All heavy atoms as a GROMACS GRO file, in nm:
protein
  602
    1MET      N    1   3.281  -1.342 -10.057
    1MET     CA    2   3.157  -1.346  -9.984
    1MET      C    3   3.041  -1.350 -10.084
    1MET      O    4   3.030  -1.266 -10.171
    1MET     CB    5   3.148  -1.221  -9.896
    1MET     CG    6   3.021  -1.215  -9.815
    1MET     SD    7   3.028  -1.082  -9.695
    1MET     CE    8   2.911  -0.972  -9.768
    2LYS      N    9   2.955  -1.446 -10.071
    2LYS     CA   10   2.841  -1.460 -10.160
    2LYS      C   11   2.721  -1.388 -10.100
    2LYS      O   12   2.690  -1.404  -9.983
    2LYS     CB   13   2.811  -1.608 -10.181
    2LYS     CG   14   2.711  -1.632 -10.289
    2LYS     CD   15   2.700  -1.779 -10.319
    2LYS     CE   16   2.605  -1.797 -10.436
    2LYS     NZ   17   2.593  -1.936 -10.474
    3THR      N   18   2.654  -1.308 -10.180
    3THR     CA   19   2.540  -1.232 -10.135
    3THR      C   20   2.416  -1.281 -10.206
    3THR      O   21   2.414  -1.294 -10.328
    3THR     CB   22   2.559  -1.082 -10.166
    3THR    OG1   23   2.683  -1.040 -10.109
    3THR    CG2   24   2.449  -1.000 -10.108
    4SER      N   25   2.311  -1.309 -10.130
    4SER     CA   26   2.188  -1.356 -10.192
    4SER      C   27   2.115  -1.241 -10.259
    4SER      O   28   2.135  -1.125 -10.227
    4SER     CB   29   2.098  -1.422 -10.087
    4SER     OG   30   2.044  -1.324 -10.002
    5ARG      N   31   2.029  -1.276 -10.352
    5ARG     CA   32   1.949  -1.175 -10.423
    5ARG      C   33   1.862  -1.096 -10.326
    5ARG      O   34   1.847  -0.975 -10.337
    5ARG     CB   35   1.864  -1.242 -10.530
    5ARG     CG   36   1.789  -1.146 -10.617
    5ARG     CD   37   1.718  -1.222 -10.728
    5ARG     NE   38   1.653  -1.132 -10.817
    5ARG     CZ   39   1.708  -1.082 -10.926
    5ARG    NH1   40   1.830  -1.114 -10.958
    5ARG    NH2   41   1.640  -1.000 -11.005
    6SER      N   42   1.805  -1.164 -10.226
    6SER     CA   43   1.720  -1.098 -10.128
    6SER      C   44   1.799  -0.995 -10.048
    6SER      O   45   1.752  -0.885 -10.024
    6SER     CB   46   1.661  -1.203 -10.033
    6SER     OG   47   1.592  -1.140  -9.928
    7THR      N   48   1.923  -1.030 -10.009
    7THR     CA   49   2.007  -0.936  -9.935
    7THR      C   50   2.042  -0.817 -10.021
    7THR      O   51   2.041  -0.703  -9.974
    7THR     CB   52   2.136  -1.007  -9.888
    7THR    OG1   53   2.100  -1.119  -9.808
    7THR    CG2   54   2.224  -0.914  -9.808
    8LEU      N   55   2.072  -0.840 -10.149
    8LEU     CA   56   2.104  -0.731 -10.239
    8LEU      C   57   1.986  -0.637 -10.257
    8LEU      O   58   2.001  -0.515 -10.253
    8LEU     CB   59   2.145  -0.787 -10.375
    8LEU     CG   60   2.282  -0.754 -10.429
    8LEU    CD1   61   2.309  -0.808 -10.561
    8LEU    CD2   62   2.352  -0.645 -10.382
    9ASN      N   63   1.866  -0.692 -10.278
    9ASN     CA   64   1.747  -0.609 -10.294
    9ASN      C   65   1.720  -0.529 -10.167
    9ASN      O   66   1.685  -0.413 -10.174
    9ASN     CB   67   1.625  -0.695 -10.329
    9ASN     CG   68   1.630  -0.744 -10.472
    9ASN    OD1   69   1.697  -0.684 -10.556
    9ASN    ND2   70   1.564  -0.853 -10.500
   10ARG      N   71   1.738  -0.592 -10.051
   10ARG     CA   72   1.717  -0.522  -9.924
   10ARG      C   73   1.818  -0.408  -9.912
   10ARG      O   74   1.784  -0.299  -9.869
   10ARG     CB   75   1.731  -0.618  -9.807
   10ARG     CG   76   1.707  -0.552  -9.674
   10ARG     CD   77   1.712  -0.655  -9.562
   10ARG     NE   78   1.711  -0.592  -9.434
   10ARG     CZ   79   1.604  -0.559  -9.366
   10ARG    NH1   80   1.485  -0.584  -9.418
   10ARG    NH2   81   1.612  -0.501  -9.249
   11TRP      N   82   1.943  -0.432  -9.953
   11TRP     CA   83   2.045  -0.328  -9.947
   11TRP      C   84   2.007  -0.211 -10.039
   11TRP      O   85   2.021  -0.096 -10.000
   11TRP     CB   86   2.181  -0.385  -9.988
   11TRP     CG   87   2.286  -0.278  -9.994
   11TRP    CD1   88   2.356  -0.226  -9.890
   11TRP    CD2   89   2.331  -0.208 -10.110
   11TRP    NE1   90   2.441  -0.129  -9.934
   11TRP    CE2   91   2.427  -0.115 -10.069
   11TRP    CE3   92   2.298  -0.215 -10.244
   11TRP    CZ2   93   2.492  -0.031 -10.158
   11TRP    CZ3   94   2.362  -0.130 -10.332
   11TRP    CH2   95   2.459  -0.039 -10.288
   12LYS      N   96   1.958  -0.241 -10.159
   12LYS     CA   97   1.919  -0.134 -10.252
   12LYS      C   98   1.804  -0.052 -10.194
   12LYS      O   99   1.804   0.070 -10.203
   12LYS     CB  100   1.878  -0.192 -10.388
   12LYS     CG  101   1.994  -0.241 -10.470
   12LYS     CD  102   1.945  -0.298 -10.601
   12LYS     CE  103   2.058  -0.352 -10.684
   12LYS     NZ  104   2.011  -0.408 -10.810
   13ILE      N  105   1.708  -0.118 -10.133
   13ILE     CA  106   1.594  -0.048 -10.072
   13ILE      C  107   1.643   0.036  -9.955
   13ILE      O  108   1.604   0.152  -9.940
   13ILE     CB  109   1.485  -0.147 -10.028
   13ILE    CG1  110   1.420  -0.209 -10.152
   13ILE    CG2  111   1.381  -0.080  -9.940
   13ILE    CD1  112   1.329  -0.327 -10.125
   14THR      N  113   1.732  -0.020  -9.872
   14THR     CA  114   1.786   0.054  -9.759
   14THR      C  115   1.866   0.175  -9.807
   14THR      O  116   1.854   0.284  -9.752
   14THR     CB  117   1.875  -0.038  -9.672
   14THR    OG1  118   1.795  -0.147  -9.628
   14THR    CG2  119   1.931   0.035  -9.553
   15ALA      N  120   1.947   0.156  -9.911
   15ALA     CA  121   2.026   0.267  -9.965
   15ALA      C  122   1.935   0.376 -10.019
   15ALA      O  123   1.958   0.495  -9.994
   15ALA     CB  124   2.120   0.217 -10.075
   16LEU      N  125   1.831   0.336 -10.091
   16LEU     CA  126   1.738   0.435 -10.146
   16LEU      C  127   1.666   0.508 -10.033
   16LEU      O  128   1.649   0.630 -10.038
   16LEU     CB  129   1.638   0.369 -10.240
   16LEU     CG  130   1.542   0.463 -10.312
   16LEU    CD1  131   1.619   0.569 -10.390
   16LEU    CD2  132   1.452   0.386 -10.406
   17ALA      N  133   1.626   0.436  -9.929
   17ALA     CA  134   1.560   0.499  -9.815
   17ALA      C  135   1.654   0.598  -9.747
   17ALA      O  136   1.613   0.707  -9.709
   17ALA     CB  137   1.512   0.393  -9.715
   18ALA      N  138   1.781   0.561  -9.736
   18ALA     CA  139   1.878   0.651  -9.674
   18ALA      C  140   1.898   0.777  -9.759
   18ALA      O  141   1.907   0.888  -9.707
   18ALA     CB  142   2.011   0.579  -9.654
   19VAL      N  143   1.903   0.758  -9.891
   19VAL     CA  144   1.916   0.873  -9.981
   19VAL      C  145   1.795   0.965  -9.968
   19VAL      O  146   1.809   1.087  -9.957
   19VAL     CB  147   1.934   0.827 -10.128
   19VAL    CG1  148   1.919   0.944 -10.223
   19VAL    CG2  149   2.069   0.761 -10.146
   20MET      N  150   1.677   0.906  -9.968
   20MET     CA  151   1.555   0.987  -9.957
   20MET      C  152   1.550   1.058  -9.822
   20MET      O  153   1.510   1.174  -9.814
   20MET     CB  154   1.431   0.900  -9.979
   20MET     CG  155   1.422   0.842 -10.119
   20MET     SD  156   1.434   0.964 -10.250
   20MET     CE  157   1.277   1.044 -10.232
   21ALA      N  158   1.588   0.990  -9.714
   21ALA     CA  159   1.590   1.054  -9.583
   21ALA      C  160   1.693   1.165  -9.579
   21ALA      O  161   1.668   1.271  -9.522
   21ALA     CB  162   1.617   0.951  -9.474
   22SER      N  163   1.805   1.144  -9.645
   22SER     CA  164   1.910   1.246  -9.649
   22SER      C  165   1.865   1.370  -9.725
   22SER      O  166   1.907   1.481  -9.695
   22SER     CB  167   2.037   1.190  -9.713
   22SER     OG  168   2.089   1.088  -9.633
   23THR      N  169   1.780   1.350  -9.825
   23THR     CA  170   1.735   1.465  -9.904
   23THR      C  171   1.642   1.556  -9.824
   23THR      O  172   1.615   1.668  -9.867
   23THR     CB  173   1.664   1.422 -10.034
   23THR    OG1  174   1.551   1.344 -10.000
   23THR    CG2  175   1.758   1.349 -10.125
   24ALA      N  176   1.598   1.511  -9.708
   24ALA     CA  177   1.514   1.596  -9.625
   24ALA      C  178   1.588   1.726  -9.592
   24ALA      O  179   1.526   1.831  -9.575
   24ALA     CB  180   1.474   1.524  -9.497
   25GLY      N  181   1.719   1.721  -9.586
   25GLY     CA  182   1.799   1.840  -9.559
   25GLY      C  183   1.809   1.934  -9.678
   25GLY      O  184   1.859   2.045  -9.665
   26LEU      N  185   1.762   1.892  -9.794
   26LEU     CA  186   1.770   1.977  -9.913
   26LEU      C  187   1.662   2.084  -9.918
   26LEU      O  188   1.676   2.183  -9.989
   26LEU     CB  189   1.761   1.891 -10.040
   26LEU     CG  190   1.878   1.797 -10.067
   26LEU    CD1  191   1.846   1.709 -10.187
   26LEU    CD2  192   2.005   1.875 -10.093
   27TRP      N  193   1.553   2.062  -9.848
   27TRP     CA  194   1.444   2.158  -9.854
   27TRP      C  195   1.479   2.284  -9.780
   27TRP      O  196   1.525   2.280  -9.667
   27TRP     CB  197   1.315   2.099  -9.797
   27TRP     CG  198   1.244   2.016  -9.896
   27TRP    CD1  199   1.154   2.058  -9.988
   27TRP    CD2  200   1.257   1.875  -9.917
   27TRP    NE1  201   1.110   1.953 -10.065
   27TRP    CE2  202   1.172   1.840 -10.024
   27TRP    CE3  203   1.332   1.776  -9.858
   27TRP    CZ2  204   1.160   1.711 -10.070
   27TRP    CZ3  205   1.322   1.647  -9.905
   27TRP    CH2  206   1.237   1.616 -10.009
   28MET      N  207   1.455   2.397  -9.843
   28MET     CA  208   1.476   2.526  -9.778
   28MET      C  209   1.347   2.565  -9.709
   28MET      O  210   1.240   2.517  -9.743
   28MET     CB  211   1.516   2.628  -9.883
   28MET     CG  212   1.649   2.594  -9.949
   28MET     SD  213   1.687   2.698 -10.088
   28MET     CE  214   1.574   2.634 -10.210
   29SER      N  215   1.357   2.655  -9.614
   29SER     CA  216   1.240   2.689  -9.533
   29SER      C  217   1.126   2.748  -9.616
   29SER      O  218   1.010   2.729  -9.581
   29SER     CB  219   1.280   2.786  -9.422
   29SER     OG  220   1.331   2.906  -9.478
   30ASP      N  221   1.155   2.818  -9.725
   30ASP     CA  222   1.049   2.879  -9.804
   30ASP      C  223   1.011   2.794  -9.926
   30ASP      O  224   0.926   2.833 -10.004
   30ASP     CB  225   1.087   3.020  -9.848
   30ASP     CG  226   1.211   3.023  -9.934
   30ASP    OD1  227   1.283   2.921  -9.939
   30ASP    OD2  228   1.238   3.127  -9.995
   31ALA      N  229   1.071   2.679  -9.942
   31ALA     CA  230   1.040   2.594 -10.057
   31ALA      C  231   0.920   2.505 -10.026
   31ALA      O  232   0.904   2.457  -9.916
   31ALA     CB  233   1.161   2.508 -10.092
   32GLN      N  234   0.837   2.483 -10.126
   32GLN     CA  235   0.722   2.395 -10.111
   32GLN      C  236   0.754   2.253 -10.156
   32GLN      O  237   0.701   2.159 -10.102
   32GLN     CB  238   0.604   2.450 -10.192
   32GLN     CG  239   0.555   2.584 -10.143
   32GLN     CD  240   0.504   2.577 -10.001
   32GLN    OE1  241   0.432   2.484  -9.965
   32GLN    NE2  242   0.543   2.672  -9.918
   33ALA      N  243   0.842   2.240 -10.256
   33ALA     CA  244   0.877   2.107 -10.307
   33ALA      C  245   1.007   2.115 -10.383
   33ALA      O  246   1.047   2.221 -10.431
   33ALA     CB  247   0.766   2.055 -10.398
   34LEU      N  248   1.071   2.003 -10.396
   34LEU     CA  249   1.194   1.993 -10.474
   34LEU      C  250   1.182   1.869 -10.561
   34LEU      O  251   1.160   1.760 -10.510
   34LEU     CB  252   1.315   1.981 -10.380
   34LEU     CG  253   1.452   1.968 -10.446
   34LEU    CD1  254   1.486   2.096 -10.522
   34LEU    CD2  255   1.558   1.941 -10.342
   35ALA      N  256   1.194   1.888 -10.691
   35ALA     CA  257   1.185   1.773 -10.782
   35ALA      C  258   1.317   1.697 -10.778
   35ALA      O  259   1.424   1.756 -10.793
   35ALA     CB  260   1.156   1.822 -10.924
   36LEU      N  261   1.307   1.568 -10.756
   36LEU     CA  262   1.426   1.482 -10.757
   36LEU      C  263   1.425   1.398 -10.882
   36LEU      O  264   1.323   1.346 -10.924
   36LEU     CB  265   1.428   1.391 -10.634
   36LEU     CG  266   1.432   1.459 -10.498
   36LEU    CD1  267   1.428   1.356 -10.387
   36LEU    CD2  268   1.554   1.546 -10.486
   37GLY      N  269   1.542   1.384 -10.942
   37GLY     CA  270   1.555   1.302 -11.062
   37GLY      C  271   1.616   1.168 -11.029
   37GLY      O  272   1.597   1.113 -10.920
   38LYS      N  273   1.695   1.118 -11.121
   38LYS     CA  274   1.757   0.985 -11.109
   38LYS      C  275   1.854   0.982 -10.990
   38LYS      O  276   1.931   1.075 -10.970
   38LYS     CB  277   1.832   0.955 -11.238
   38LYS     CG  278   1.902   0.823 -11.240
   38LYS     CD  279   1.974   0.802 -11.373
   38LYS     CE  280   2.054   0.675 -11.367
   38LYS     NZ  281   2.136   0.661 -11.487
   39VAL      N  282   1.850   0.873 -10.914
   39VAL     CA  283   1.943   0.850 -10.804
   39VAL      C  284   2.041   0.743 -10.849
   39VAL      O  285   2.001   0.634 -10.890
   39VAL     CB  286   1.870   0.803 -10.676
   39VAL    CG1  287   1.969   0.772 -10.566
   39VAL    CG2  288   1.769   0.907 -10.631
   40THR      N  289   2.170   0.775 -10.845
   40THR     CA  290   2.274   0.681 -10.882
   40THR      C  291   2.361   0.653 -10.761
   40THR      O  292   2.426   0.743 -10.709
   40THR     CB  293   2.362   0.738 -10.996
   40THR    OG1  294   2.278   0.776 -11.105
   40THR    CG2  295   2.464   0.637 -11.043
   41VAL      N  296   2.359   0.528 -10.713
   41VAL     CA  297   2.441   0.489 -10.598
   41VAL      C  298   2.580   0.457 -10.650
   41VAL      O  299   2.596   0.374 -10.739
   41VAL     CB  300   2.379   0.369 -10.524
   41VAL    CG1  301   2.469   0.324 -10.410
   41VAL    CG2  302   2.241   0.405 -10.471
   42ARG      N  303   2.681   0.524 -10.596
   42ARG     CA  304   2.820   0.508 -10.640
   42ARG      C  305   2.902   0.420 -10.545
   42ARG      O  306   3.014   0.387 -10.576
   42ARG     CB  307   2.888   0.644 -10.652
   42ARG     CG  308   2.824   0.737 -10.752
   42ARG     CD  309   2.856   0.692 -10.889
   42ARG     NE  310   2.803   0.786 -10.987
   42ARG     CZ  311   2.792   0.759 -11.114
   42ARG    NH1  312   2.830   0.643 -11.160
   42ARG    NH2  313   2.742   0.847 -11.196
   43SER      N  314   2.848   0.386 -10.430
   43SER     CA  315   2.921   0.304 -10.334
   43SER      C  316   2.884   0.158 -10.348
   43SER      O  317   2.777   0.124 -10.398
   43SER     CB  318   2.894   0.353 -10.192
   43SER     OG  319   2.756   0.360 -10.167
   44ALA      N  320   2.973   0.072 -10.303
   44ALA     CA  321   2.950  -0.072 -10.308
   44ALA      C  322   2.893  -0.118 -10.174
   44ALA      O  323   2.895  -0.044 -10.074
   44ALA     CB  324   3.081  -0.145 -10.336
   45LEU      N  325   2.843  -0.237 -10.172
   45LEU     CA  326   2.788  -0.297 -10.052
   45LEU      C  327   2.894  -0.296  -9.940
   45LEU      O  328   3.008  -0.333  -9.963
   45LEU     CB  329   2.745  -0.440 -10.081
   45LEU     CG  330   2.675  -0.516  -9.970
   45LEU    CD1  331   2.545  -0.446  -9.931
   45LEU    CD2  332   2.644  -0.658 -10.013
   46GLY      N  333   2.856  -0.248  -9.823
   46GLY     CA  334   2.948  -0.242  -9.710
   46GLY      C  335   3.026  -0.113  -9.700
   46GLY      O  336   3.094  -0.090  -9.602
   47GLU      N  337   3.019  -0.028  -9.801
   47GLU     CA  338   3.088   0.102  -9.799
   47GLU      C  339   2.991   0.210  -9.753
   47GLU      O  340   2.870   0.194  -9.764
   47GLU     CB  341   3.138   0.139  -9.939
   47GLU     CG  342   3.244   0.049  -9.995
   47GLU     CD  343   3.289   0.093 -10.134
   47GLU    OE1  344   3.222   0.178 -10.197
   47GLU    OE2  345   3.390   0.042 -10.178
   48PRO      N  346   3.044   0.322  -9.704
   48PRO     CA  347   2.956   0.436  -9.673
   48PRO      C  348   2.881   0.477  -9.800
   48PRO      O  349   2.935   0.468  -9.911
   48PRO     CB  350   3.052   0.546  -9.629
   48PRO     CG  351   3.174   0.473  -9.582
   48PRO     CD  352   3.183   0.350  -9.669
   49LEU      N  353   2.758   0.519  -9.783
   49LEU     CA  354   2.675   0.555  -9.898
   49LEU      C  355   2.730   0.677  -9.970
   49LEU      O  356   2.756   0.780  -9.910
   49LEU     CB  357   2.531   0.582  -9.853
   49LEU     CG  358   2.435   0.625  -9.963
   49LEU    CD1  359   2.418   0.513 -10.066
   49LEU    CD2  360   2.302   0.666  -9.905
   50ARG      N  361   2.750   0.662 -10.100
   50ARG     CA  362   2.784   0.771 -10.190
   50ARG      C  363   2.682   0.765 -10.303
   50ARG      O  364   2.670   0.663 -10.369
   50ARG     CB  365   2.924   0.756 -10.248
   50ARG     CG  366   3.035   0.786 -10.151
   50ARG     CD  367   3.175   0.780 -10.214
   50ARG     NE  368   3.196   0.656 -10.290
   50ARG     CZ  369   3.220   0.651 -10.421
   50ARG    NH1  370   3.226   0.758 -10.494
   50ARG    NH2  371   3.238   0.534 -10.481
   51ALA      N  372   2.607   0.872 -10.321
   51ALA     CA  373   2.504   0.871 -10.424
   51ALA      C  374   2.495   1.007 -10.490
   51ALA      O  375   2.528   1.109 -10.430
   51ALA     CB  376   2.369   0.834 -10.363
   52GLU      N  377   2.453   1.006 -10.614
   52GLU     CA  378   2.427   1.130 -10.689
   52GLU      C  379   2.278   1.137 -10.715
   52GLU      O  380   2.217   1.038 -10.756
   52GLU     CB  381   2.503   1.130 -10.821
   52GLU     CG  382   2.653   1.130 -10.804
   52GLU     CD  383   2.727   1.117 -10.936
   52GLU    OE1  384   2.661   1.103 -11.042
   52GLU    OE2  385   2.850   1.119 -10.933
   53ILE      N  386   2.220   1.254 -10.691
   53ILE     CA  387   2.077   1.275 -10.713
   53ILE      C  388   2.061   1.391 -10.810
   53ILE      O  389   2.106   1.502 -10.783
   53ILE     CB  390   2.004   1.307 -10.581
   53ILE    CG1  391   2.032   1.200 -10.476
   53ILE    CG2  392   1.855   1.325 -10.606
   53ILE    CD1  393   1.984   1.237 -10.338
   54ASP      N  394   1.999   1.364 -10.924
   54ASP     CA  395   1.973   1.470 -11.021
   54ASP      C  396   1.864   1.561 -10.967
   54ASP      O  397   1.765   1.516 -10.910
   54ASP     CB  398   1.928   1.413 -11.155
   54ASP     CG  399   2.039   1.340 -11.228
   54ASP    OD1  400   2.157   1.370 -11.202
   54ASP    OD2  401   2.008   1.253 -11.311
   55LEU      N  402   1.882   1.692 -10.986
   55LEU     CA  403   1.782   1.792 -10.949
   55LEU      C  404   1.742   1.864 -11.078
   55LEU      O  405   1.797   1.967 -11.113
   55LEU     CB  406   1.840   1.892 -10.848
   55LEU     CG  407   1.894   1.830 -10.719
   55LEU    CD1  408   1.963   1.936 -10.635
   55LEU    CD2  409   1.785   1.762 -10.642
   56PRO      N  410   1.644   1.809 -11.150
   56PRO     CA  411   1.614   1.858 -11.286
   56PRO      C  412   1.548   1.995 -11.292
   56PRO      O  413   1.562   2.064 -11.393
   56PRO     CB  414   1.521   1.750 -11.342
   56PRO     CG  415   1.458   1.688 -11.223
   56PRO     CD  416   1.561   1.696 -11.114
   57GLU      N  417   1.478   2.037 -11.191
   57GLU     CA  418   1.403   2.163 -11.198
   57GLU      C  419   1.446   2.257 -11.087
   57GLU      O  420   1.365   2.300 -11.006
   57GLU     CB  421   1.254   2.135 -11.188
   57GLU     CG  422   1.203   2.048 -11.301
   57GLU     CD  423   1.058   2.010 -11.283
   57GLU    OE1  424   0.989   2.070 -11.199
   57GLU    OE2  425   1.013   1.920 -11.354
   58ILE      N  426   1.573   2.295 -11.086
   58ILE     CA  427   1.623   2.381 -10.980
   58ILE      C  428   1.669   2.513 -11.042
   58ILE      O  429   1.735   2.515 -11.146
   58ILE     CB  430   1.737   2.311 -10.903
   58ILE    CG1  431   1.775   2.391 -10.779
   58ILE    CG2  432   1.856   2.284 -10.990
   58ILE    CD1  433   1.863   2.317 -10.683
   59SER      N  434   1.631   2.622 -10.979
   59SER     CA  435   1.670   2.754 -11.029
   59SER      C  436   1.812   2.786 -10.983
   59SER      O  437   1.865   2.724 -10.892
   59SER     CB  438   1.573   2.861 -10.978
   59SER     OG  439   1.593   2.882 -10.840
   60THR      N  440   1.872   2.886 -11.044
   60THR     CA  441   2.006   2.929 -11.006
   60THR      C  442   2.009   2.973 -10.860
   60THR      O  443   2.100   2.937 -10.785
   60THR     CB  444   2.053   3.044 -11.097
   60THR    OG1  445   2.048   2.998 -11.232
   60THR    CG2  446   2.194   3.087 -11.064
   61ALA      N  447   1.908   3.049 -10.817
   61ALA     CA  448   1.902   3.096 -10.678
   61ALA      C  449   1.890   2.978 -10.581
   61ALA      O  450   1.955   2.976 -10.476
   61ALA     CB  451   1.785   3.191 -10.660
   62GLU      N  452   1.807   2.880 -10.615
   62GLU     CA  453   1.792   2.762 -10.530
   62GLU      C  454   1.924   2.685 -10.524
   62GLU      O  455   1.966   2.642 -10.416
   62GLU     CB  456   1.682   2.670 -10.583
   62GLU     CG  457   1.542   2.725 -10.564
   62GLU     CD  458   1.438   2.642 -10.636
   62GLU    OE1  459   1.467   2.588 -10.745
   62GLU    OE2  460   1.327   2.633 -10.582
   63PHE      N  461   1.990   2.670 -10.639
   63PHE     CA  462   2.116   2.598 -10.644
   63PHE      C  463   2.222   2.665 -10.557
   63PHE      O  464   2.294   2.599 -10.483
   63PHE     CB  465   2.166   2.586 -10.788
   63PHE     CG  466   2.299   2.519 -10.800
   63PHE    CD1  467   2.309   2.381 -10.788
   63PHE    CD2  468   2.414   2.593 -10.820
   63PHE    CE1  469   2.432   2.318 -10.798
   63PHE    CE2  470   2.537   2.531 -10.830
   63PHE     CZ  471   2.547   2.394 -10.819
   64GLU      N  472   2.229   2.797 -10.564
   64GLU     CA  473   2.331   2.871 -10.489
   64GLU      C  474   2.308   2.865 -10.338
   64GLU      O  475   2.403   2.876 -10.262
   64GLU     CB  476   2.338   3.015 -10.538
   64GLU     CG  477   2.397   3.026 -10.678
   64GLU     CD  478   2.390   3.165 -10.735
   64GLU    OE1  479   2.331   3.255 -10.673
   64GLU    OE2  480   2.446   3.184 -10.845
   65SER      N  481   2.184   2.848 -10.295
   65SER     CA  482   2.156   2.843 -10.152
   65SER      C  483   2.136   2.701 -10.099
   65SER      O  484   2.106   2.682  -9.982
   65SER     CB  485   2.032   2.928 -10.120
   65SER     OG  486   1.918   2.871 -10.181
   66LEU      N  487   2.157   2.601 -10.185
   66LEU     CA  488   2.132   2.462 -10.150
   66LEU      C  489   2.236   2.410 -10.050
   66LEU      O  490   2.356   2.431 -10.067
   66LEU     CB  491   2.137   2.377 -10.276
   66LEU     CG  492   2.102   2.230 -10.262
   66LEU    CD1  493   1.954   2.215 -10.228
   66LEU    CD2  494   2.132   2.157 -10.391
   67LYS      N  495   2.188   2.345  -9.945
   67LYS     CA  496   2.276   2.277  -9.849
   67LYS      C  497   2.219   2.138  -9.826
   67LYS      O  498   2.103   2.122  -9.789
   67LYS     CB  499   2.278   2.351  -9.714
   67LYS     CG  500   2.362   2.475  -9.714
   67LYS     CD  501   2.394   2.526  -9.574
   67LYS     CE  502   2.278   2.526  -9.479
   67LYS     NZ  503   2.309   2.588  -9.350
   68ALA      N  504   2.300   2.037  -9.848
   68ALA     CA  505   2.257   1.899  -9.823
   68ALA      C  506   2.314   1.853  -9.690
   68ALA      O  507   2.433   1.866  -9.665
   68ALA     CB  508   2.306   1.808  -9.934
   69THR      N  509   2.227   1.803  -9.604
   69THR     CA  510   2.269   1.751  -9.474
   69THR      C  511   2.198   1.619  -9.449
   69THR      O  512   2.088   1.597  -9.500
   69THR     CB  513   2.234   1.849  -9.360
   69THR    OG1  514   2.093   1.872  -9.360
   69THR    CG2  515   2.306   1.982  -9.376
   70PRO      N  516   2.259   1.532  -9.371
   70PRO     CA  517   2.190   1.406  -9.338
   70PRO      C  518   2.064   1.434  -9.255
   70PRO      O  519   2.060   1.530  -9.178
   70PRO     CB  520   2.292   1.329  -9.255
   70PRO     CG  521   2.423   1.395  -9.280
   70PRO     CD  522   2.393   1.537  -9.316
   71ALA      N  523   1.966   1.352  -9.272
   71ALA     CA  524   1.844   1.365  -9.193
   71ALA      C  525   1.875   1.329  -9.048
   71ALA      O  526   1.970   1.254  -9.020
   71ALA     CB  527   1.737   1.272  -9.248
   72GLY      N  528   1.795   1.380  -8.957
   72GLY     CA  529   1.812   1.349  -8.817
   72GLY      C  530   1.768   1.207  -8.785
   72GLY      O  531   1.701   1.141  -8.864
   73ILE      N  532   1.805   1.162  -8.667
   73ILE     CA  533   1.773   1.026  -8.624
   73ILE      C  534   1.622   1.001  -8.624
   73ILE      O  535   1.577   0.892  -8.654
   73ILE     CB  536   1.836   0.995  -8.487
   73ILE    CG1  537   1.824   0.847  -8.452
   73ILE    CG2  538   1.773   1.079  -8.377
   73ILE    CD1  539   1.912   0.759  -8.534
   74GLU      N  540   1.544   1.103  -8.596
   74GLU     CA  541   1.398   1.087  -8.592
   74GLU      C  542   1.341   1.051  -8.729
   74GLU      O  543   1.247   0.974  -8.739
   74GLU     CB  544   1.333   1.214  -8.537
   74GLU     CG  545   1.192   1.193  -8.491
   74GLU     CD  546   1.178   1.081  -8.387
   74GLU    OE1  547   1.259   1.072  -8.296
   74GLU    OE2  548   1.082   1.002  -8.401
   75ALA      N  549   1.399   1.104  -8.835
   75ALA     CA  550   1.354   1.070  -8.970
   75ALA      C  551   1.379   0.923  -9.000
   75ALA      O  552   1.295   0.855  -9.060
   75ALA     CB  553   1.426   1.157  -9.074
   76PHE      N  554   1.492   0.871  -8.955
   76PHE     CA  555   1.522   0.730  -8.976
   76PHE      C  556   1.431   0.642  -8.891
   76PHE      O  557   1.382   0.539  -8.936
   76PHE     CB  558   1.669   0.700  -8.943
   76PHE     CG  559   1.763   0.751  -9.048
   76PHE    CD1  560   1.823   0.875  -9.035
   76PHE    CD2  561   1.789   0.677  -9.162
   76PHE    CE1  562   1.910   0.923  -9.132
   76PHE    CE2  563   1.876   0.723  -9.260
   76PHE     CZ  564   1.936   0.848  -9.244
   77ARG      N  565   1.405   0.684  -8.767
   77ARG     CA  566   1.315   0.607  -8.680
   77ARG      C  567   1.175   0.601  -8.738
   77ARG      O  568   1.111   0.496  -8.739
   77ARG     CB  569   1.311   0.668  -8.541
   77ARG     CG  570   1.434   0.636  -8.460
   77ARG     CD  571   1.420   0.684  -8.318
   77ARG     NE  572   1.541   0.655  -8.245
   77ARG     CZ  573   1.597   0.734  -8.158
   77ARG    NH1  574   1.540   0.850  -8.127
   77ARG    NH2  575   1.707   0.701  -8.097
   78SER      N  576   1.126   0.714  -8.789
   78SER     CA  577   0.990   0.716  -8.845
   78SER      C  578   0.982   0.633  -8.973
   78SER      O  579   0.875   0.585  -9.008
   78SER     CB  580   0.944   0.859  -8.871
   78SER     OG  581   1.018   0.918  -8.974
   79ALA      N  582   1.096   0.612  -9.040
   79ALA     CA  583   1.100   0.528  -9.160
   79ALA      C  584   1.122   0.381  -9.125
   79ALA      O  585   1.124   0.295  -9.212
   79ALA     CB  586   1.210   0.575  -9.254
   80GLY      N  587   1.138   0.352  -8.995
   80GLY     CA  588   1.153   0.213  -8.951
   80GLY      C  589   1.295   0.162  -8.949
   80GLY      O  590   1.318   0.042  -8.950
   81TYR      N  591   1.393   0.251  -8.942
   81TYR     CA  592   1.535   0.208  -8.939
   81TYR      C  593   1.598   0.239  -8.807
   81TYR      O  594   1.586   0.333  -8.746
   81TYR     CB  595   1.614   0.275  -9.051
   81TYR     CG  596   1.568   0.228  -9.186
   81TYR    CD1  597   1.482   0.305  -9.262
   81TYR    CD2  598   1.609   0.106  -9.235
   81TYR    CE1  599   1.438   0.261  -9.386
   81TYR    CE2  600   1.566   0.062  -9.359
   81TYR     CZ  601   1.481   0.140  -9.432
   81TYR     OH  602   1.438   0.096  -9.554
   0.00000   0.00000   0.00000
């Protein structure tokens, strides 16, 4: 299957948007901000998204209480997906 450059770029943008929407679940109720580092997508086109996100400025307490969950449907709708 041949993929055009435009389709690939759109997929990368969609994947990044999904990763960013998914990180909405990373914020704890008492946290004001969370620094995100490099995002590395490990999945191929057409596969479920697998990505690694560096968290460069996270304390031990924050790390121990961290829970990552997918964003709700409303977050995707507000992002235009």
